[in-house]
C-alpha positions as CSV (number, residue, x, y, z in Angstrom):
1,M,67.6,118.9,43.6
2,F,67.3,116.0,41.1
3,H,70.8,115.2,40.7
4,P,73.7,113.5,43.0
5,F,75.6,116.7,42.8
6,H,72.9,118.4,45.1
7,H,73.3,115.7,47.5
8,A,77.0,115.8,47.5
9,R,76.9,119.3,48.7
10,A,74.4,118.6,51.4
11,N,75.3,115.2,52.5
12,P,78.8,114.2,51.1
13,D,79.4,111.4,53.5
14,K,75.9,109.8,52.8
15,P,76.2,106.5,50.9
16,A,75.1,106.7,47.4
17,Y,75.3,103.1,47.1
18,R,77.0,100.0,48.5
19,M,78.0,96.8,47.1
20,A,76.4,93.9,48.9
21,R,79.2,91.3,49.2
22,S,82.3,93.6,49.1
23,G,80.9,96.3,51.6
24,E,82.5,98.9,49.3
25,I,80.7,102.1,49.9
26,V,80.5,105.1,47.4
27,T,79.4,108.2,49.0
28,Y,77.8,111.1,47.3
29,G,81.0,113.1,47.8
30,Q,83.0,110.5,45.9
31,L,80.4,109.9,43.4
32,E,80.4,113.7,42.6
33,A,84.2,113.8,42.3
34,R,84.7,110.7,40.3
35,S,81.9,111.4,38.0
36,N,83.4,114.9,37.3
37,Q,86.9,113.2,36.7
38,G,85.1,110.8,34.3
39,A,83.5,113.8,32.4
40,Q,86.8,115.6,32.3
41,L,88.3,112.4,30.7
42,F,85.8,112.2,28.2
43,R,86.4,115.7,27.3
44,S,90.3,115.3,27.1
45,L,89.8,112.5,24.8
46,G,87.6,114.5,22.4
47,L,84.3,113.2,23.2
48,K,81.5,115.7,22.7
49,R,77.9,116.1,23.4
50,G,75.8,113.4,21.5
51,D,78.9,110.9,21.3
52,A,78.2,107.3,22.4
53,I,80.2,105.1,24.8
54,A,79.8,101.3,25.6
55,L,79.9,99.5,28.8
56,L,80.8,95.8,29.3
57,L,80.6,95.8,33.1
58,D,79.3,93.4,35.7
59,N,77.8,94.8,39.0
60,N,80.7,96.7,40.6
61,A,81.3,100.0,42.2
62,R,82.7,101.9,39.3
63,F,79.5,101.3,37.3
64,F,77.5,104.3,38.3
65,E,80.6,106.6,38.6
66,I,80.9,106.0,34.8
67,C,77.1,106.5,34.0
68,W,77.0,109.8,35.9
69,A,80.2,110.9,34.1
70,A,78.5,110.2,30.9
71,Q,75.3,111.7,31.8
72,R,76.9,115.1,33.0
73,A,79.1,115.1,29.6
74,G,75.9,114.9,27.4
75,L,76.9,111.4,26.1
76,F,74.8,108.3,25.1
77,Y,75.7,105.3,27.3
78,T,75.0,101.7,26.3
79,A,75.3,99.1,29.0
80,M,75.6,95.8,27.3
81,S,74.6,92.4,28.7
82,T,77.5,90.3,30.1
83,R,75.8,87.3,28.4
84,L,76.2,88.3,24.9
85,S,78.4,86.4,22.3
86,A,81.4,88.3,20.8
87,S,79.3,88.8,17.6
88,E,76.3,90.2,19.3
89,A,78.6,92.6,21.5
90,E,80.5,93.5,18.4
91,Y,77.2,94.5,16.6
92,I,75.9,96.6,19.6
93,V,79.2,98.5,20.0
94,G,79.1,99.4,16.2
95,D,75.4,100.0,16.1
96,C,75.3,102.4,18.8
97,G,78.4,104.2,17.4
98,A,80.6,103.9,20.5
99,K,83.9,105.6,20.5
100,L,85.0,104.4,23.9
101,L,84.5,101.0,25.5
102,V,84.8,100.4,29.3
103,A,85.0,96.7,30.4
104,S,85.4,95.0,33.7
105,A,88.6,92.8,34.3
106,R,86.2,90.0,35.4
107,L,85.0,89.8,31.8
108,A,88.5,90.0,30.3
109,G,88.0,87.1,28.0
110,Q,84.9,88.7,26.3
111,A,86.6,92.1,26.1
112,A,89.6,90.4,24.5
113,E,87.2,88.8,21.8
114,L,86.3,92.4,20.9
115,L,89.9,93.7,20.3
116,G,90.5,94.2,16.8
117,R,86.8,94.5,16.1
118,N,84.9,97.7,15.8
119,P,87.7,100.1,14.6
120,A,85.6,103.3,15.5
121,V,86.2,102.7,19.3
122,R,89.4,104.8,19.7
123,H,89.8,104.2,23.6
124,R,89.3,101.0,25.5
125,Y,89.6,100.9,29.4
126,A,89.5,98.2,32.0
127,V,87.9,98.5,35.4
128,G,89.0,96.4,38.4
129,G,92.2,95.0,37.1
130,E,94.1,94.5,33.8
131,I,92.9,93.5,30.3
132,A,95.4,93.3,27.4
133,G,95.1,96.3,25.0
134,H,93.0,98.4,27.6
135,A,94.3,101.1,29.7
136,S,93.3,101.5,33.4
137,W,90.1,103.5,34.0
138,E,91.0,104.1,37.5
139,D,94.4,105.5,36.7
140,A,92.9,107.5,33.8
141,V,90.3,109.3,35.9
142,A,92.6,109.9,38.9
143,A,94.7,111.9,36.7
144,Q,91.9,114.3,35.9
145,P,90.6,117.4,37.9
146,V,87.5,117.0,40.2
147,S,85.9,120.0,39.0
148,R,82.8,120.1,36.8
149,I,83.4,120.4,33.0
150,A,82.4,123.8,31.7
151,D,79.9,122.4,29.1
152,E,77.6,120.1,31.1
153,S,74.4,118.8,29.5
154,A,72.3,116.0,30.1
155,G,73.2,112.6,28.4
156,R,71.1,109.7,28.6
157,D,71.1,105.8,28.2
158,M,70.7,104.1,24.9
159,L,69.8,100.4,25.7
160,Y,69.4,97.3,23.6
161,S,66.5,94.8,23.9
162,S,67.9,91.5,25.4
163,G,67.7,89.7,22.1
164,T,65.6,86.7,23.4
165,T,64.0,86.3,20.1
166,G,66.8,87.7,17.6
167,R,69.3,90.4,17.1
168,P,69.3,93.2,20.0
169,K,67.3,96.4,19.0
170,G,68.6,99.7,20.2
171,V,66.3,102.3,21.6
172,K,67.4,105.8,21.2
173,T,65.8,108.9,22.3
174,E,67.5,112.0,20.9
175,L,69.0,114.4,23.3
176,V,67.2,117.5,24.3
177,D,69.0,120.9,25.5
178,E,68.5,120.5,29.3
179,A,70.4,120.8,32.4
180,I,71.7,117.6,34.0
181,D,69.3,118.0,37.0
182,A,66.2,118.3,34.8
183,P,63.5,116.2,36.0
184,T,63.0,112.8,34.3
185,P,59.7,111.1,33.6
186,L,60.5,108.3,36.1
187,L,60.9,110.6,38.9
188,N,57.3,111.5,39.2
189,V,56.1,108.0,39.0
190,A,58.7,106.9,41.6
191,A,57.8,109.7,44.0
192,T,53.9,109.4,43.6
193,L,53.4,105.7,43.1
194,Y,56.3,104.3,45.1
195,G,56.9,106.9,47.6
196,L,60.7,107.1,46.6
197,G,62.5,109.9,48.4
198,S,65.7,110.8,50.1
199,D,64.9,108.3,52.9
200,A,64.8,105.3,50.5
201,V,67.2,102.3,51.1
202,Y,66.9,100.6,47.7
203,L,67.9,96.9,47.1
204,S,69.0,96.1,43.7
205,P,69.5,92.4,43.0
206,A,69.6,92.4,39.1
207,P,72.2,93.2,36.6
208,L,72.8,96.9,36.2
209,Y,73.1,96.8,32.5
210,H,69.2,96.2,32.3
211,A,66.8,99.0,31.9
212,A,64.9,98.8,35.0
213,P,68.0,98.3,37.6
214,L,69.9,101.1,35.8
215,R,67.2,103.8,35.6
216,F,65.7,102.9,39.1
217,N,69.1,103.1,40.8
218,M,70.0,106.4,39.1
219,T,66.4,107.7,40.2
220,V,67.3,106.9,43.8
221,M,70.6,108.9,43.5
222,R,68.5,111.6,42.0
223,F,66.4,111.8,45.1
224,G,69.3,111.4,47.4
225,G,68.5,107.8,48.7
226,S,70.8,104.9,49.1
227,S,71.3,101.7,47.0
228,V,72.4,98.3,48.1
229,I,73.9,96.6,44.9
230,M,74.0,92.7,44.8
231,E,76.9,91.6,42.9
232,H,74.9,88.5,41.9
233,F,71.4,87.5,43.0
234,D,71.1,84.8,45.7
235,A,67.6,84.2,47.4
236,E,68.8,84.0,51.0
237,E,71.3,86.7,50.8
238,A,68.7,88.9,49.5
239,L,66.5,88.4,52.5
240,A,69.4,88.9,54.7
241,L,70.2,92.3,53.2
242,I,66.6,93.3,53.6
243,E,66.9,92.8,57.2
244,R,70.6,94.1,57.8
245,H,70.2,97.4,55.8
246,R,66.5,98.1,56.8
247,V,65.6,98.0,53.1
248,T,62.5,100.2,52.2
249,H,62.4,99.6,48.3
250,S,63.3,96.8,46.0
251,Q,62.8,95.6,42.6
252,W,62.4,91.9,41.4
253,V,61.6,89.7,38.6
254,P,59.2,86.6,39.3
255,T,61.7,84.1,39.0
256,M,63.5,85.7,42.0
257,F,60.1,85.4,43.9
258,V,59.9,81.6,43.1
259,R,63.4,81.1,44.3
260,M,63.0,82.8,47.5
261,L,59.5,81.0,48.0
262,K,61.1,77.6,47.4
263,L,63.7,78.2,50.2
264,P,63.0,75.8,53.3
265,P,60.3,77.6,55.4
266,E,62.5,77.9,58.5
267,L,65.1,79.6,56.4
268,R,62.8,81.9,54.6
269,L,61.1,83.1,57.8
270,R,64.3,83.6,59.6
271,Y,64.7,87.1,58.3
272,R,62.7,90.4,59.1
273,H,61.4,92.7,56.4
274,D,59.4,95.1,58.6
275,A,61.1,98.3,57.0
276,L,60.0,97.1,53.6
277,R,57.5,99.5,52.1
278,C,57.6,98.8,48.4
279,A,58.6,95.7,46.3
280,I,58.4,96.5,42.7
281,H,58.3,93.7,40.2
282,A,58.2,93.5,36.3
283,A,60.1,92.0,33.2
284,A,57.9,89.1,33.0
285,P,54.3,87.9,34.0
286,C,54.2,86.7,37.5
287,P,52.1,83.6,38.2
288,V,49.0,84.4,40.1
289,E,49.9,81.7,42.8
290,V,53.4,83.1,43.3
291,K,52.1,86.7,43.7
292,Q,49.5,85.6,46.2
293,A,52.2,83.8,48.2
294,M,54.5,86.9,48.2
295,I,51.6,89.2,49.4
296,D,50.8,86.6,52.1
297,W,54.4,86.6,53.1
298,W,55.4,90.3,52.7
299,G,52.1,92.2,53.0
300,P,50.5,94.3,50.4
301,V,53.8,96.1,49.4
302,L,54.0,94.5,46.0
303,Y,53.9,97.0,43.2
304,E,53.7,95.6,39.5
305,Y,54.3,97.4,36.2
306,Y,54.3,96.5,32.5
307,A,56.6,98.6,30.4
308,G,59.7,98.0,28.1
309,T,63.1,99.6,27.4
310,E,61.2,101.4,24.6
311,N,59.4,103.6,27.4
312,N,56.4,103.9,25.0
313,G,53.9,103.5,27.9
314,F,53.5,102.4,31.5
315,V,50.9,100.2,33.2
316,A,51.0,99.8,37.0
317,C,49.1,98.4,39.9
318,T,49.2,98.2,43.7
319,S,48.6,95.0,45.7
320,E,45.2,96.1,46.6
321,E,44.2,96.6,42.9
322,W,45.8,93.2,42.0
323,L,43.9,91.5,44.8
324,A,40.6,93.1,43.4
325,H,41.7,92.1,39.8
326,R,43.9,88.9,40.3
327,G,46.3,88.3,37.5
328,T,46.3,91.9,36.2
329,V,49.4,94.0,35.7
330,G,47.4,97.2,36.2
331,R,46.0,100.2,34.4
332,A,48.0,102.5,31.9
333,L,49.4,105.6,33.8
334,V,51.5,106.7,30.6
335,G,49.9,106.1,27.1
336,E,46.4,104.7,26.5
337,L,45.9,100.9,26.0
338,R,44.4,99.5,22.8
339,I,44.0,95.8,22.0
340,L,44.1,95.0,18.3
341,D,43.3,91.8,16.1
342,E,45.5,90.7,13.5
343,S,43.6,93.0,11.0
344,G,44.3,96.1,13.1
345,R,40.8,96.4,14.4
346,V,40.2,97.6,18.1
347,L,39.0,94.7,20.1
348,P,36.5,95.3,23.1
349,P,37.2,94.5,26.8
350,G,37.7,90.8,27.4
351,E,38.9,89.9,23.9
352,T,42.5,89.0,23.5
353,G,44.8,90.5,20.9
354,T,48.1,92.5,20.5
355,I,48.7,95.2,23.2
356,Y,49.3,98.7,21.8
357,F,49.9,102.0,23.4
358,A,48.2,105.1,21.9
359,N,49.2,108.5,22.6
360,G,52.5,107.5,24.4
361,P,55.9,108.5,24.2
362,A,57.6,108.0,20.7
363,F,60.6,105.8,20.1
364,E,62.6,104.4,17.3
365,Y,64.8,101.3,16.8
366,H,68.3,102.8,16.0
367,N,69.5,102.2,12.5
368,D,66.3,99.9,12.0
369,P,63.2,101.5,10.2
370,K,61.9,98.2,9.4
371,K,61.6,97.1,12.9
372,T,60.3,100.5,13.9
373,A,57.7,100.1,11.3
374,E,56.6,96.6,12.4
375,S,56.1,98.0,16.0
376,R,53.5,100.4,14.7
377,S,49.6,99.8,14.0
378,P,48.0,101.5,11.1
379,Q,46.9,104.1,13.5
380,G,50.3,104.9,14.4
381,W,50.2,103.2,17.8
382,S,53.2,101.2,19.2
383,T,53.5,97.7,20.7
384,L,56.2,95.6,22.5
385,G,54.8,92.4,20.8
386,D,52.8,91.2,23.8
387,V,49.3,89.7,23.8
388,G,46.6,90.2,26.3
389,H,43.1,91.9,27.2
390,V,41.8,94.6,29.3
391,D,38.7,94.1,31.4
392,A,35.8,96.5,31.7
393,E,37.7,98.7,34.1
394,G,40.8,99.1,31.8
395,Y,42.9,96.8,33.9
396,L,45.4,94.8,31.7
397,F,46.0,91.1,31.6
398,L,49.0,89.6,29.9
399,T,48.6,86.3,27.9
400,D,52.1,85.9,26.4
401,R,54.6,87.2,23.8
402,K,53.0,87.0,20.4
403,H,56.1,85.1,18.9
404,F,56.0,82.6,21.8
405,M,52.5,81.2,20.6
406,I,52.2,77.5,19.6
407,I,49.9,76.5,16.9
408,S,49.1,72.9,17.0
409,G,46.4,71.6,14.6
410,G,45.1,75.1,14.0
411,V,44.7,75.8,17.8
412,N,46.4,78.6,19.4
413,I,48.3,77.8,22.6
414,Y,50.0,80.4,24.6
415,P,52.7,78.6,26.7
416,Q,52.9,81.2,29.6
417,E,49.7,79.8,31.2
418,V,51.3,76.4,31.2
419,E,54.6,77.6,32.6
420,N,52.7,79.6,35.4
421,L,51.2,76.4,36.5
422,L,54.1,74.1,36.1
423,V,56.5,76.4,38.1
424,T,54.2,76.0,41.2
425,H,55.0,72.3,41.4
426,P,57.3,71.6,44.2
427,K,59.7,69.6,42.1
428,V,60.0,72.3,39.6
429,A,62.6,75.2,39.9
430,D,62.1,76.7,36.3
431,V,60.3,75.8,33.2
432,A,60.0,76.9,29.5
433,V,57.1,75.6,27.4
434,I,57.7,75.6,23.6
435,G,56.4,74.2,20.4
436,V,58.3,71.3,18.7
437,P,57.9,69.8,15.4
438,N,54.9,67.5,14.8
439,A,54.2,65.8,11.4
440,E,50.5,65.7,11.9
441,F,49.6,68.8,13.9
442,G,52.6,71.1,12.8
443,E,53.7,71.8,16.4
444,E,53.1,70.0,19.7
445,V,53.7,71.3,23.2
446,K,56.9,70.3,24.9
447,A,58.0,71.5,28.6
448,V,61.6,71.9,29.2
449,V,62.1,71.7,33.0
450,Q,64.8,72.5,35.4
451,P,64.0,70.4,38.4
452,M,64.8,71.3,41.9
453,D,66.8,68.0,42.0
454,M,68.4,66.9,38.8
455,G,68.7,63.4,40.3
456,A,64.8,63.3,40.3
457,A,64.7,63.9,36.4
458,G,63.3,61.0,34.4
459,P,60.1,59.4,33.0
460,Q,58.4,59.1,36.4
461,L,58.7,62.7,37.0
462,A,57.8,63.7,33.5
463,E,54.6,61.8,33.8
464,E,53.8,63.3,37.2
465,L,54.2,66.9,35.6
466,I,52.0,66.1,32.6
467,A,49.2,64.9,35.0
468,F,49.7,67.9,37.2
469,C,48.9,70.1,34.0
470,R,46.1,68.0,32.9
471,S,44.3,68.3,36.5
472,S,44.0,72.0,35.7
473,L,44.2,72.7,31.9
474,S,42.7,71.7,28.9
475,H,44.7,68.5,27.5
476,I,45.3,70.5,24.2
477,K,47.3,73.0,26.1
478,C,49.4,70.5,28.2
479,P,52.9,69.1,27.3
480,K,52.9,66.0,25.3
481,S,56.5,65.4,26.7
482,V,58.9,66.7,29.2
483,D,62.8,67.1,28.8
484,F,65.0,68.1,31.8
485,E,67.8,70.5,31.8
486,A,70.3,71.3,34.9
487,E,69.8,75.0,34.1
488,L,67.6,76.9,31.5
489,P,69.0,79.7,29.3
490,R,67.3,82.3,31.3
491,H,68.9,85.9,31.5
492,P,69.6,87.3,35.0
493,T,67.0,90.0,34.1
494,G,64.3,87.3,34.2
495,K,64.1,86.9,30.3
496,L,64.1,83.4,29.0
497,Y,66.0,82.7,25.8
498,K,63.3,80.4,24.2
499,R,64.9,80.7,20.7
500,L,67.9,78.9,22.1
501,L,65.7,76.0,23.1
502,R,63.6,76.1,20.1
503,E,66.5,75.9,17.8
504,R,67.5,72.5,19.2
505,Y,64.4,71.0,18.2
506,W,63.8,72.7,14.9
507,K,67.3,72.8,13.5
508,D,66.9,69.5,11.6
509,A,63.2,70.1,10.8
510,A,61.9,70.5,7.2
511,R,60.4,73.7,8.1
512,R,60.4,76.2,10.8
513,I,57.6,78.2,12.5
């Protein structure tokens, strides 16, 4: 019973998902018919099992109709970030081997930039309006029969890293010969850990092209639950949706928590959340004070996990576990945690090093054996490049990304600790801490702050924030200077593009770190 086609038979009029702002509902009956038509279209165009398509889509009602069509046609479907440059999108479309591209009319400018590139893409379609050089997706599928194709087989996503530190990396897991309703690894976790089932109402506030929203929403539909898809995240709107739709499950990134917590108290406490049983969060470390405030507000319904698009391991914890081990992201449920030093030696509990998963699912970076090799230890274990430690009970604590580390005068400084502190300041909306050139020490610590009120930005606020840091942290870790930006280059999935900030300060330096 783990596929929308089962629920279309049993409850054809039940909403599979609804769009939050437009109110458009796609029922299981409609999802079944339209995904069948999409699969028929793929076959009529000559796409066969193992072929690839690419999606340049905002959050819209056609998104999952296309994904389920690809899934039942045995295709790889690559959902791309809408924040990519033309060259980045061109690279991904070419690297994944897409033969067909579907783009949202709202992204017509980006789609137009891709015209004439990637000659292997033989078919281009537009959703929700017209794009020059693209046929209408809606018209094309409407001409197809609603019956299932004769050679259904399970396709899967092939997603790319967000490219926060360089060119995006594609994660590809080869297809296996299985039915389209075969259980997936996420099903068991979602059921046993999060209590996901047919009665779930799942709020999805993030872009659907990201791994977690894409996979969790499709898992909700495998169970026969209903999703509420936000076109764009807005803090108050999210709270209103939780109340209006009696949301039982949701998934967030820490920056969303921060924005909800910084709403005026009378606004924040206006909305009920008594139906909410499970609020999952991941994608970035959550500051201890922020998570504690969310538990105080919503109750012990927060569930954190640490994992990646690579699916090489899975670490998770409940609110109760977190309260007993404040700051942890949990214990390994898939794979076994290993902490290694620079020489590849396994470190004991309490010592900080690079986080690896042993005996976890295998993965490869598509068309990039060098990056695949760099992600492996001498023992063959795999890493996402993060740094942390485990305690005596096996609970993992994240320190930062390895490549974000600042080396000042030979001292290793992890900016996440400083960011976690600064974001709790009432005048800070968002913050990035980076290393910038220093002639004597190599690097020095700089905070780039998005203030709650840009009108307050200036030397006085900078001094206040530096003093705030020094009241809690060693002075060597604290910013030597503060710059202000109206908006930081943060991805809607919560990832911060630090490389874009660093490049501003290092572009004229004699050397780069």
